[in-house]
C-alpha positions in Angstrom: 66.2 -8.7 31.3 66.2 -7.8 27.8 65.9 -4.3 28.4 69.1 -4.2 31.2 70.9 -6.1 28.1 69.9 -3.7 25.3 71.4 -0.9 27.6 74.5 -3.0 28.3 75.0 -3.3 24.7 74.2 0.6 23.8 77.0 0.7 26.5 79.4 -1.4 24.4 78.9 0.0 21.0 79.4 3.8 22.7 82.2 2.7 24.3 83.9 0.9 21.3 83.4 4.1 19.1 84.5 6.3 22.0 87.8 4.4 22.0 87.9 4.7 18.0 87.1 8.4 18.1 90.0 8.8 20.5 92.5 6.9 18.5 91.6 8.5 15.0 91.4 12.1 16.7 94.6 11.5 18.0 96.5 10.4 14.9 98.1 13.8 14.2 99.5 14.3 17.5 100.8 10.7 17.2 102.3 11.5 13.9 104.1 14.6 15.5 105.5 13.0 18.2 107.1 10.2 16.3 107.8 11.8 13.0 106.3 9.2 11.0 104.9 10.8 7.9 102.4 9.8 5.7 103.9 6.3 4.4 104.9 5.0 7.7 101.2 6.3 9.2 99.4 4.4 6.8 101.6 1.4 7.3 100.3 1.6 11.1 96.6 2.4 9.9 97.0 -0.9 7.6 98.6 -3.2 10.4 95.3 -2.3 12.4 93.0 -3.2 9.7 94.7 -6.1 9.3 95.2 -7.3 12.8 91.4 -6.7 13.2 90.5 -8.5 10.1 92.6 -11.7 11.6 90.7 -11.4 14.8 87.5 -11.1 13.3 88.0 -14.4 11.7 89.0 -16.3 15.0 86.3 -14.5 17.0 83.3 -16.5 15.6 84.4 -19.7 16.8 85.4 -18.6 20.4 81.9 -17.1 20.6 80.5 -20.0 19.2 82.0 -22.3 21.9 81.9 -19.6 25.1 78.7 -17.4 24.4 79.4 -13.9 23.2 78.4 -12.7 26.7 82.0 -14.4 27.4 84.1 -12.7 25.0 82.1 -9.6 25.6 83.6 -9.9 28.9 86.8 -10.1 28.1 87.0 -8.1 24.4 85.7 -4.9 25.7 88.1 -4.0 28.4 91.0 -5.5 26.7 90.2 -3.4 23.6 90.4 -0.3 25.3 93.3 -1.3 27.8 95.6 -2.2 24.4 95.4 1.4 23.5 98.1 2.0 26.0 100.4 0.2 23.6 100.6 2.6 20.9 99.7 5.7 22.7 103.3 4.7 24.8 105.3 3.7 22.0 108.6 5.2 21.4 109.1 4.3 17.6 107.9 3.6 14.7 109.0 -0.5 15.0 107.3 -0.4 18.5 104.3 1.3 17.2 104.2 -1.0 14.5 104.0 -4.1 16.4 101.6 -2.7 19.1 99.2 -1.5 16.4 98.6 -5.1 15.3 97.5 -5.7 19.1 95.3 -2.9 18.9 93.4 -4.1 16.1 93.1 -7.1 17.2 91.5 -6.2 20.0 89.1 -4.2 18.3 88.2 -7.0 15.8 87.3 -9.5 18.8 85.0 -6.7 20.2 83.3 -5.8 16.5 82.2 -9.6 16.5 81.5 -10.1 19.9 79.0 -7.0 20.9 77.8 -7.4 17.2 76.5 -11.1 18.0 75.5 -9.9 21.3 73.1 -7.4 19.8 71.5 -9.9 17.7 70.8 -12.2 20.6 69.1 -9.1 22.4 67.3 -8.3 19.5 65.6 -11.6 19.4 65.0 -11.6 22.9 63.2 -8.3 22.2 61.4 -9.8 18.8 61.8 -6.4 17.3 64.2 -4.7 15.2 66.5 -2.6 17.7 69.8 -3.1 16.0 70.6 0.1 13.8 70.1 2.1 17.0 73.7 0.3 18.4 75.3 1.3 15.1 74.3 4.8 15.1 75.5 4.6 18.9 78.7 3.6 18.0 78.7 6.9 15.8 78.0 8.8 18.9 80.5 7.6 20.8 83.4 8.5 18.0 82.2 12.0 17.6 82.5 12.0 21.4 86.0 10.8 21.4 87.0 13.2 18.7 85.3 16.0 20.8 86.9 15.2 23.9 90.3 14.9 22.2 89.4 18.3 20.6 88.8 19.5 23.9 92.0 18.5 25.7 94.0 19.5 23.0 92.7 23.1 23.3 93.8 23.4 27.1 97.5 22.4 26.0 98.0 19.1 27.1 99.4 16.2 24.6 96.8 13.8 22.9 98.9 11.1 24.5 97.8 11.8 27.7 94.0 11.2 27.0 95.0 8.0 25.5 96.3 6.7 28.4 94.2 7.8 30.6 91.4 6.3 28.5 93.7 2.8 28.3 93.3 2.8 32.2 89.6 4.3 32.8 87.6 2.8 30.0 88.4 -0.9 30.7 86.2 0.0 34.3 83.6 1.8 32.1 82.8 -1.7 30.6 82.4 -3.5 33.7 78.7 -2.4 34.6 77.7 -2.9 30.8 79.1 -6.3 30.8 77.1 -7.4 33.9 74.4 -6.3 32.4 74.6 -8.7 29.4 72.1 -11.8 28.6 73.1 -15.0 30.2 75.3 -17.2 27.8 72.9 -19.9 26.2 74.1 -23.2 26.6 75.4 -24.8 23.3 72.4 -26.7 22.0 74.0 -27.7 18.2 77.3 -28.8 16.7 78.1 -26.9 13.6 77.5 -28.5 10.5 80.7 -27.3 8.2 82.0 -28.1 4.9 79.6 -31.2 4.2 79.7 -32.3 7.8 76.1 -33.4 8.7 76.1 -35.9 11.3 74.0 -35.3 14.2 72.4 -32.1 13.0 71.1 -34.2 10.1 69.6 -36.6 12.1 68.1 -34.3 14.4 66.8 -32.5 10.8 65.3 -35.5 9.8 63.5 -35.8 13.5 61.9 -32.8 12.9 60.7 -33.6 9.7 63.2 -31.4 7.4 63.9 -33.3 4.0 67.5 -34.5 3.2 69.2 -33.0 0.3 68.0 -34.9 -2.9 70.2 -37.8 -3.8 71.5 -38.0 -0.3 74.0 -34.9 -1.1 75.3 -32.7 1.7 74.9 -29.3 2.1 77.9 -26.9 3.1 77.0 -24.9 6.1 78.6 -22.1 7.8 77.0 -23.6 11.2 73.5 -25.1 11.9 71.1 -24.0 9.2 73.5 -21.4 7.6 74.5 -22.6 4.1 77.9 -21.1 2.6 76.4 -19.6 -0.1 74.2 -17.1 1.9 76.9 -16.4 3.9 79.3 -15.6 0.6 76.3 -13.5 -0.6 75.4 -11.3 2.2 79.3 -11.3 2.9 79.4 -9.8 -0.8 76.5 -7.2 0.1 78.2 -6.2 3.3 81.5 -5.7 1.6 79.8 -3.3 -1.1 78.3 -1.3 1.6 81.4 -0.9 3.6 83.4 -0.2 0.5 80.4 2.4 -0.6 80.7 3.7 2.8 84.4 4.1 3.4 84.5 5.6 -0.1 82.1 8.3 1.1 84.0 8.9 4.2 87.7 9.6 2.4 86.5 11.1 -0.9 83.3 13.1 -0.4 85.4 16.3 1.0 88.0 15.8 -1.6 85.4 15.3 -4.1 84.1 18.8 -3.1 87.1 20.4 -3.3 88.8 18.9 -6.4 85.6 18.6 -9.0 83.5 21.1 -7.5 86.2 23.6 -6.6 84.6 24.3 -3.3 86.6 26.7 -0.7 88.6 24.5 1.3 86.4 25.4 4.5 83.3 24.4 2.5 84.3 21.1 1.5 84.3 19.0 4.6 80.6 20.0 4.5 80.0 17.3 2.1 81.4 14.4 4.4 79.5 16.0 7.6 76.5 15.9 5.5 76.9 12.0 4.4 77.9 11.2 8.1 74.9 12.9 10.0 72.6 11.7 7.4 73.9 8.0 8.1 73.8 8.3 12.2 70.6 9.8 12.1 68.8 7.0 10.1 70.8 4.7 12.4 69.5 5.9 15.4 66.1 6.2 14.3 65.9 3.4 11.3 64.7 0.1 13.3 61.1 1.0 12.8 61.5 1.5 9.2 62.9 -2.2 9.4 60.1 -3.1 11.3 57.3 -1.5 9.1 59.2 -2.8 5.6 60.9 -5.9 6.8 64.7 -6.8 6.0 64.3 -7.8 2.3 62.3 -4.1 1.3 64.9 -2.3 3.8 68.1 -3.5 1.8 66.3 -3.1 -1.4 65.4 0.5 -0.7 69.5 1.0 0.9 71.0 -0.4 -2.2 68.8 1.6 -4.0 69.2 4.9 -2.6 72.7 4.5 -2.0 73.3 4.0 -5.8 71.0 7.2 -6.2 72.7 9.1 -4.2 75.9 8.5 -6.0 74.4 8.9 -9.3 73.7 12.5 -7.9 77.2 13.0 -6.9 78.9 11.9 -10.1 76.1 14.1 -12.1 76.9 17.1 -9.8 79.8 18.5 -12.2 77.6 18.0 -15.2 74.9 20.7 -13.8 75.0 23.9 -13.5 77.4 26.0 -11.2 74.5 27.3 -9.1 73.3 23.9 -8.1 76.1 21.6 -8.5 76.9 21.9 -4.9 73.6 21.5 -3.9 73.1 18.3 -6.0 76.1 16.6 -4.8 75.3 17.4 -1.2 72.0 15.7 -1.9 73.9 12.8 -3.4 76.1 12.3 -0.1 72.8 12.6 2.3 70.8 10.0 0.1 74.1 7.4 0.7 74.1 8.3 3.7 71.0 7.3 4.6 70.7 4.0 2.4 74.1 2.9 3.6 73.0 3.7 7.2 70.6 0.7 7.2 72.8 -2.3 5.3 75.0 -3.5 8.3 72.1 -3.6 10.6 69.9 -5.6 8.6 72.6 -8.2 7.4 74.0 -8.7 11.0 70.3 -9.2 12.3 69.4 -11.3 9.4 72.6 -13.8 10.1 72.3 -13.7 13.8 68.5 -14.5 13.8 69.1 -17.4 11.9 69.5 -19.6 15.0 72.1 -22.1 16.3 75.3 -21.4 16.6 76.2 -18.5 14.3 79.6 -16.7 15.6 81.7 -18.3 12.7 78.8 -16.9 10.0 78.7 -13.5 11.4 83.2 -13.3 11.5 82.8 -14.3 8.4 80.6 -11.6 7.3 82.0 -8.9 9.5 85.3 -9.5 8.0 84.1 -9.7 4.2 82.4 -6.2 5.3 85.5 -5.0 6.9 87.9 -5.8 4.2 85.7 -3.5 2.0 86.4 -0.7 4.3 89.9 -1.7 4.4 90.9 -1.9 0.8 88.4 0.2 -0.9 89.7 4.0 -0.1 93.0 2.3 -1.4 91.5 0.9 -4.6 89.6 4.3 -5.5 92.9 6.4 -4.9 94.8 4.4 -7.4 91.7 4.4 -9.8 91.6 8.2 -9.2 95.5 8.3 -10.0 95.5 6.4 -13.4 92.0 8.2 -14.2 90.1 10.9 -12.3 88.1 10.8 -9.2 84.8 11.1 -10.8 85.5 7.7 -12.6 86.8 6.0 -9.4 83.6 7.2 -7.6 82.2 4.5 -10.4 82.7 2.0 -8.5 80.9 2.6 -5.2 78.1 3.3 -7.4 78.1 -0.2 -8.9 78.6 -2.0 -5.4 75.8 0.5 -3.9 73.4 -1.1 -6.3 75.2 -4.7 -5.6 73.8 -4.3 -2.0 70.3 -4.6 -3.2 71.1 -7.2 -6.0 72.8 -9.9 -3.3 71.9 -8.9 0.1 67.8 -8.8 -0.8 67.8 -12.4 -2.6 70.2 -13.9 0.1 67.8 -12.5 3.0 64.8 -13.8 1.3 66.0 -17.1 1.1 67.4 -17.1 4.7 63.9 -16.3 5.7 62.5 -18.6 3.8 64.6 -21.3 5.7 64.4 -19.8 8.8 61.5 -17.8 9.4 62.8 -16.4 12.4 65.8 -14.6 10.6 63.0 -12.1 9.4 61.9 -9.9 12.3 58.3 -9.5 12.4 56.9 -6.6 10.3 54.9 -4.2 12.5 51.5 -2.7 11.0 
């Protein structure tokens, strides 16, 4: 059953990435068809992100109430079907409204499938989450590649988006049938100091109450808000550092290093390939090192990568590009494991963790949302190298916030740490 569910989650991640790849690759055609321009196109992207962020916060309680399986059944097909709205929008105002709906579909799927992925990992008893995120990247590449192929035939990307909105929901169904059975609701979340039956159950199991009879703020059974906030901070730092590489690596090569326009995108390609490769192959690393050491190493490598990127203009002309490329590769290797480790730790802590996972996901997504814009403003006011100091510092924050949070979580809930393989 666990093996079937693992295949199902691979399918969900691939299809979610595929839909995003289709959307992203089709943006130039959408811009030409509706004559949007940079400002209105940027507003549409912001509305999609805002819709996703709001729906992520709402989805956690839904997962806790109805199970991740039930929400995945609805959210997967729906997230593809709502692509039909932006694809058929006849003008900017229609596109703006439908973009919010599209973003909400993406957000619900993001939380539901990630929650189910940690349930499958727990059933396996060893790290398997990282490969799911690598599969999402492969899905995005497939969507972008298919769009390029369709455009080469002379068809408009709108045709492909409409076809995907109709067909992909049905492709989700065979994967949905293989998801793990819904787990019975065993716990009532103890939130904002509400102890009640959960506290009684803890005392019955021999757990100590807080000194002085104080009340512990929790994001769900066994998850304190402080730990969720620290994990959310690490996710925010990791996503912002990742978004900085996605949006600014090629521009850094062109503007700062003076590379040829045709060679500038290689910087992003190196980062993307390094991240995808480590996500596909990185589960054994966490299985051997453990989550705490893995996230420490992740933050260290990512920070070192950004240091090399920042130092690249200072070295000789013959090696400056190679120095930057090495930096982007190290950043990709480090940042690849951040999200899988954090999600695994939150999801494996036990109880109804949908709300906690949705909060951490929203924290991380907000970093991806605001990061590129903030860096743009900083670069405009000073320079791009100065702006890239921000993700360099935040890469270190991944280790400084994530490692102690996961260590505390593992101490309170031993199953939150996947067993280390010798």
